[in-house]
C-alpha positions as a Markdown table, in Angstrom:
| # | Residue | x | y | z |
|---|---|---|---|---|
| 1 | Met | -9.4 | 0.9 | -10.0 |
| 2 | Asn | -8.6 | -2.3 | -7.8 |
| 3 | Leu | -6.9 | -0.6 | -4.8 |
| 4 | Lys | -5.8 | -4.3 | -3.6 |
| 5 | Tyr | -2.9 | -4.4 | -6.0 |
| 6 | His | 0.9 | -4.1 | -5.3 |
| 7 | Ile | 2.9 | -1.9 | -7.9 |
| 8 | Tyr | 6.4 | -2.5 | -8.9 |
| 9 | Lys | 8.1 | 0.1 | -10.9 |
| 10 | His | 11.1 | 2.3 | -11.0 |
| 11 | Asn | 9.0 | 5.4 | -10.0 |
| 12 | Ile | 6.9 | 5.8 | -7.2 |
| 13 | Ile | 3.5 | 5.3 | -8.3 |
| 14 | Cys | 0.4 | 6.3 | -6.4 |
| 15 | Pro | -1.9 | 3.0 | -5.8 |
| 16 | Tyr | -5.1 | 5.0 | -5.8 |
| 17 | Cys | -4.8 | 7.4 | -8.9 |
| 18 | Asp | -2.2 | 5.5 | -10.7 |
| 19 | Glu | -0.2 | 8.9 | -11.1 |
| 20 | Glu | 3.6 | 9.1 | -11.1 |
| 21 | Cys | 5.3 | 11.1 | -8.3 |
| 22 | Arg | 8.4 | 12.6 | -8.0 |
| 23 | Asp | 10.8 | 12.0 | -5.2 |
| 24 | Glu | 12.7 | 14.9 | -5.3 |
| 25 | Asp | 12.4 | 16.1 | -1.7 |
| 26 | Tyr | 11.9 | 12.6 | -0.5 |
| 27 | Glu | 14.7 | 10.4 | 1.2 |
| 28 | Val | 13.6 | 6.9 | 0.3 |
| 29 | Arg | 16.9 | 6.3 | -1.8 |
| 30 | Gly | 18.8 | 5.8 | 2.0 |
| 31 | Glu | 15.5 | 3.6 | 3.7 |
| 32 | Phe | 16.1 | 0.2 | 1.7 |
| 33 | Glu | 13.8 | -2.3 | 2.5 |
| 34 | Thr | 11.8 | -0.4 | 5.2 |
| 35 | Lys | 8.4 | 0.8 | 4.2 |
| 36 | Ile | 7.9 | 4.8 | 4.3 |
| 37 | Glu | 4.7 | 7.1 | 4.3 |
| 38 | Phe | 4.3 | 8.8 | 1.5 |
| 39 | Glu | 1.7 | 11.6 | 0.2 |
| 40 | Cys | 0.6 | 11.7 | -3.8 |
| 41 | Glu | 0.8 | 14.7 | -4.9 |
| 42 | His | -2.1 | 14.7 | -7.2 |
| 43 | Cys | -4.8 | 13.0 | -5.3 |
| 44 | Gly | -3.2 | 14.1 | -1.9 |
| 45 | Lys | -3.9 | 10.2 | -0.3 |
| 46 | Lys | -1.3 | 8.8 | 1.9 |
| 47 | Phe | 0.4 | 5.4 | 0.6 |
| 48 | Leu | 3.6 | 3.3 | 1.8 |
| 49 | Val | 6.4 | 3.2 | -0.2 |
| 50 | Glu | 9.7 | 0.4 | 0.0 |
| 51 | Ser | 12.7 | 1.1 | -1.8 |
| 52 | Asn | 14.4 | -1.8 | -3.2 |
| 53 | Ile | 15.7 | -1.6 | -6.4 |
| 54 | Val | 12.1 | -0.4 | -7.5 |
| 55 | Tyr | 9.8 | 1.4 | -5.7 |
| 56 | Ser | 6.7 | -0.4 | -4.2 |
| 57 | Ser | 3.3 | 1.3 | -3.0 |
| 58 | Tyr | 0.7 | -0.3 | -0.8 |
| 59 | Ser | -3.0 | 1.1 | -0.9 |
| 60 | Asp | -3.9 | 1.1 | 3.1 |
| 61 | Cys | -7.1 | 2.3 | 4.7 |
| 62 | Glu | -5.6 | 3.3 | 8.0 |
| 63 | Leu | -3.7 | 6.1 | 6.5 |
| 64 | Asn | -7.0 | 7.8 | 4.9 |
| 65 | Gly | -8.8 | 7.7 | 8.1 |
| 66 | Glu | -10.5 | 4.3 | 7.0 |
| 67 | Lys | -11.2 | 1.0 | 8.8 |
| 68 | His | -9.6 | -2.2 | 7.1 |
| 69 | Glu | -12.6 | -4.4 | 6.1 |
| 70 | Ile | -11.2 | -7.8 | 6.7 |
| 71 | Glu | -12.7 | -10.9 | 4.8 |
| 72 | Lys | -12.1 | -14.4 | 4.6 |
| 73 | Thr | -10.7 | -15.6 | 1.6 |
| 74 | His | -11.0 | -19.1 | -0.2 |
| 75 | Ile | -7.4 | -19.9 | 1.4 |
| 76 | Glu | -8.0 | -21.2 | 4.9 |
| 77 | Gly | -6.3 | -18.7 | 7.5 |
| 78 | Phe | -6.0 | -16.3 | 5.0 |
| 79 | Tyr | -7.8 | -12.8 | 5.6 |
| 80 | Leu | -7.8 | -9.8 | 2.9 |
| 81 | Cys | -8.8 | -6.4 | 3.4 |
| 82 | Lys | -11.5 | -5.5 | 0.9 |
| 83 | His | -10.4 | -2.2 | 0.2 |
| 84 | Cys | -6.5 | -2.4 | 0.3 |
| 85 | Ser | -3.6 | -4.3 | 0.7 |
| 86 | Glu | -3.8 | -5.5 | 4.3 |
| 87 | Tyr | -3.8 | -9.0 | 4.7 |
| 88 | Ser | -3.7 | -11.3 | 7.7 |
| 89 | Ile | -2.7 | -14.9 | 8.4 |
| 90 | Asn | -4.4 | -15.8 | 11.5 |
| 91 | Lys | -6.9 | -18.3 | 12.5 |
| 92 | Ser | -8.5 | -16.0 | 15.0 |
| 93 | Ile | -9.6 | -13.0 | 12.8 |
| 94 | Glu | -13.2 | -13.3 | 12.3 |
| 95 | Ser | -14.9 | -10.5 | 10.1 |
């Protein structure tokens, strides 16, 4: 499974187990364009949800007690975590 992906769906999909999560008790609908912490009811991992017209979920190492492993990419000044969707555009970061 690729944990670096960003999901665009009408429902909340966990970026770790790909299962659909219910939002019945979750008040995202009034928080448009704001990333909010969410916990998967299937695997128990936490991830971020941003509500626009659809839900976007992002994998994030730090929410699960792990450190980001930032590495250089082929793009000058662009750094990406090996395990999640975290990135940085900064020439001063070295892995």
